[in-house]
C-alpha positions as CSV (number, residue, x, y, z in Angstrom):
1,M,95.7,112.1,119.2
2,K,93.3,113.5,116.6
3,K,93.9,112.1,112.8
4,K,95.1,114.7,110.7
5,I,93.6,114.9,107.2
6,L,94.7,117.5,104.7
7,I,92.8,118.4,101.7
8,L,94.5,119.6,98.8
9,G,92.4,122.1,96.8
10,C,89.5,122.1,99.3
11,G,87.8,125.0,98.0
12,V,84.5,125.6,99.4
13,D,83.8,122.5,101.1
14,K,86.7,120.5,102.7
15,Y,84.1,117.7,104.0
16,T,82.6,116.8,100.9
17,L,86.3,115.7,99.5
18,F,86.5,112.7,102.0
19,D,84.8,109.8,103.3
20,K,82.0,111.3,105.6
21,K,82.5,108.2,107.6
22,S,85.9,109.3,108.7
23,H,85.0,112.7,110.0
24,S,84.2,112.9,113.9
25,S,85.7,114.7,116.8
26,S,88.8,112.3,116.8
27,V,89.7,113.6,113.2
28,E,90.9,117.1,112.1
29,V,90.4,118.1,108.5
30,I,92.9,120.9,107.2
31,G,91.8,122.3,104.1
32,L,94.5,124.0,101.7
33,D,93.6,126.0,98.7
34,K,95.3,128.9,96.5
35,A,92.1,131.1,97.3
36,K,90.9,132.5,100.8
37,L,87.8,130.6,100.7
38,P,85.2,129.6,103.7
39,A,86.4,126.2,104.0
40,V,90.3,127.1,103.5
41,D,92.4,126.8,106.9
42,V,95.7,127.5,104.8
43,V,96.2,129.6,102.0
44,H,98.8,128.1,99.6
45,D,99.6,127.4,96.1
46,L,100.7,124.0,95.0
47,E,102.9,125.4,92.4
48,K,105.2,126.6,95.1
49,T,107.1,124.2,97.4
50,P,107.6,124.0,100.1
51,L,104.5,122.9,101.8
52,P,103.9,125.0,104.9
53,F,103.9,121.8,107.0
54,K,106.2,120.0,109.3
55,N,107.4,116.4,107.8
56,N,105.4,113.5,108.9
57,F,102.5,115.9,110.0
58,F,99.2,114.1,108.1
59,D,97.8,110.8,108.7
60,E,95.9,111.1,105.3
61,V,96.5,113.5,102.4
62,H,93.3,113.8,99.4
63,A,93.8,115.2,96.1
64,N,90.5,115.4,94.7
65,H,90.9,116.9,90.9
66,I,93.6,119.2,91.7
67,L,96.6,117.4,90.5
68,E,95.9,117.3,86.7
69,H,96.3,121.6,87.3
70,V,99.7,121.5,88.6
71,I,102.5,122.1,86.4
72,N,105.1,121.4,89.2
73,F,103.8,118.3,90.0
74,I,107.3,116.0,90.6
75,P,108.3,118.3,93.4
76,L,104.6,118.2,94.5
77,M,104.8,114.8,95.0
78,H,107.7,115.0,97.2
79,E,106.2,117.3,99.4
80,I,103.0,115.1,99.9
81,W,105.4,112.2,100.7
82,R,107.3,114.5,103.1
83,I,104.5,116.0,105.1
84,T,102.7,112.6,105.3
85,K,103.7,110.2,108.4
86,P,105.4,106.6,107.8
87,K,102.3,103.9,106.5
88,G,100.3,107.4,105.7
89,M,97.8,107.3,103.1
90,V,97.6,109.6,100.0
91,K,93.8,109.5,98.4
92,I,93.8,110.9,94.5
93,K,91.2,111.4,92.3
94,V,92.1,112.6,88.7
95,P,90.5,112.7,85.2
96,F,91.0,109.6,83.5
97,Y,93.7,110.7,80.4
98,T,90.8,109.6,77.6
99,S,88.0,111.7,79.2
100,W,86.3,114.2,77.4
101,I,86.8,116.7,80.4
102,Q,90.0,116.3,80.4
103,F,90.8,117.6,77.1
104,S,88.0,120.0,77.8
105,H,88.9,122.1,80.5
106,P,91.4,124.6,80.0
107,T,93.1,124.7,82.9
108,H,94.2,121.2,82.9
109,V,98.0,120.5,82.1
110,R,98.9,116.6,83.1
111,F,97.1,113.6,81.8
112,F,96.6,110.4,84.0
113,T,96.8,106.6,83.6
114,P,96.3,103.7,85.7
115,F,100.1,103.5,85.6
116,S,101.2,107.2,86.4
117,F,101.8,107.0,89.8
118,D,104.2,103.6,89.1
119,F,106.8,105.9,89.1
120,F,106.8,106.8,92.4
121,C,105.7,103.3,93.7
122,M,108.7,101.3,91.7
123,G,111.7,103.0,92.8
124,T,112.7,103.9,89.3
125,Y,112.7,107.3,89.7
126,E,116.1,108.7,88.8
127,V,115.3,112.4,88.2
128,T,116.3,113.4,91.9
129,S,116.0,109.8,93.6
130,N,116.0,106.1,93.3
131,R,114.0,105.9,96.4
132,K,110.5,104.3,96.6
133,M,108.0,106.5,98.2
134,F,104.7,105.0,97.9
135,D,103.2,101.8,97.9
136,L,100.5,101.2,95.8
137,K,97.5,100.4,97.3
138,K,94.2,100.7,95.2
139,R,93.9,101.9,91.4
140,H,90.4,101.8,90.1
141,I,89.2,103.2,87.0
142,N,85.8,104.9,86.9
143,F,83.9,104.9,83.7
144,G,81.0,107.5,84.5
145,G,82.5,109.2,87.4
146,T,80.6,109.8,90.5
147,I,78.1,112.5,89.1
148,G,76.2,112.8,86.4
149,F,74.2,110.3,84.1
150,S,76.8,108.0,82.9
151,R,77.6,107.0,86.5
152,K,74.5,105.1,86.3
153,L,76.7,102.6,83.8
154,N,79.2,102.0,86.6
155,W,77.9,99.2,87.8
156,L,78.2,97.5,84.4
157,M,81.3,99.0,83.3
158,N,84.0,99.2,86.0
159,P,84.1,95.8,86.4
160,I,84.9,95.0,82.8
161,I,87.6,97.9,82.4
162,N,89.2,97.0,85.7
163,F,89.6,93.3,85.1
164,N,92.5,94.0,82.9
165,Q,93.6,98.0,83.1
166,K,96.6,97.5,80.8
167,L,94.4,95.5,78.0
168,Y,91.7,98.3,78.5
169,C,94.2,101.2,78.5
170,R,96.1,99.4,75.4
171,F,93.0,98.3,72.9
172,F,89.7,100.3,74.3
173,A,90.2,103.4,76.2
174,W,89.9,105.6,73.2
175,V,87.1,103.3,72.1
176,I,85.0,103.6,75.1
177,P,86.4,106.2,77.2
178,S,86.3,106.6,81.1
179,T,86.1,109.6,83.2
180,E,88.4,109.4,86.4
181,I,90.8,107.1,88.4
182,Y,91.2,106.8,91.7
183,F,94.2,106.0,93.9
184,E,95.4,104.8,97.2
185,L,99.1,105.3,97.8
186,E,100.9,104.1,101.1
187,V,103.8,106.4,102.1
188,V,106.8,104.2,102.3
189,K,109.8,105.6,104.7
190,S,112.5,103.7,106.3
C-alpha cells in the first residue's frame, strides 16, 4: 500500500515541499491549494472546513509556510488531525514571530512561537475539547530560513537559539530575530 502524503498550499510544485528522499513509487503525493495550478490535485480553500478527505486517510500532512495565512486556524487543525492516521506525522514550517517577513507580508494573519502548538499537544484545549491531539516530536527554530544569505549563519546561530528556546524567546528573539520554525507533530488517537 502506498504512503499517502498531503501537501497543503502546494502551489506550482508539490514535490519541493517535502523530503525528496521520501519521493518514490511507494509514495502518493496529493497537492491541495485554493487555485487550480499545475501541481494541484484537489482545489479547496483552507478557510472552509471540512477538508474533502476521509478520516484517517493520510500518513503525513505537510504545511510549508501556509498556516500563517489561515484565519480559520483551530478548525483547520482539527481537520488535519481528522484526516491523518493515528501515529501519522504533521510537518509544519511557519515564520518565526519576530521575523521581518512575518510583519512585511500583507496576507499573514497569525504569529507562531515555538510553543504555539503546545495548545494542541498538552490536552488543555478547552474551546471544543480537552483531548490531546498531537505529540510534539520536533520543534526547531531556524535562524536564517532555508534560502537567502542569512541561511549561511544557521550553522552558528541554530544551536545557540535552540539550546533554550524559552530563554531565547523571552530575552533575545527581538534582538536577534529568527526566520522560521519547523514542527513535527504525531497524531494521537485512541
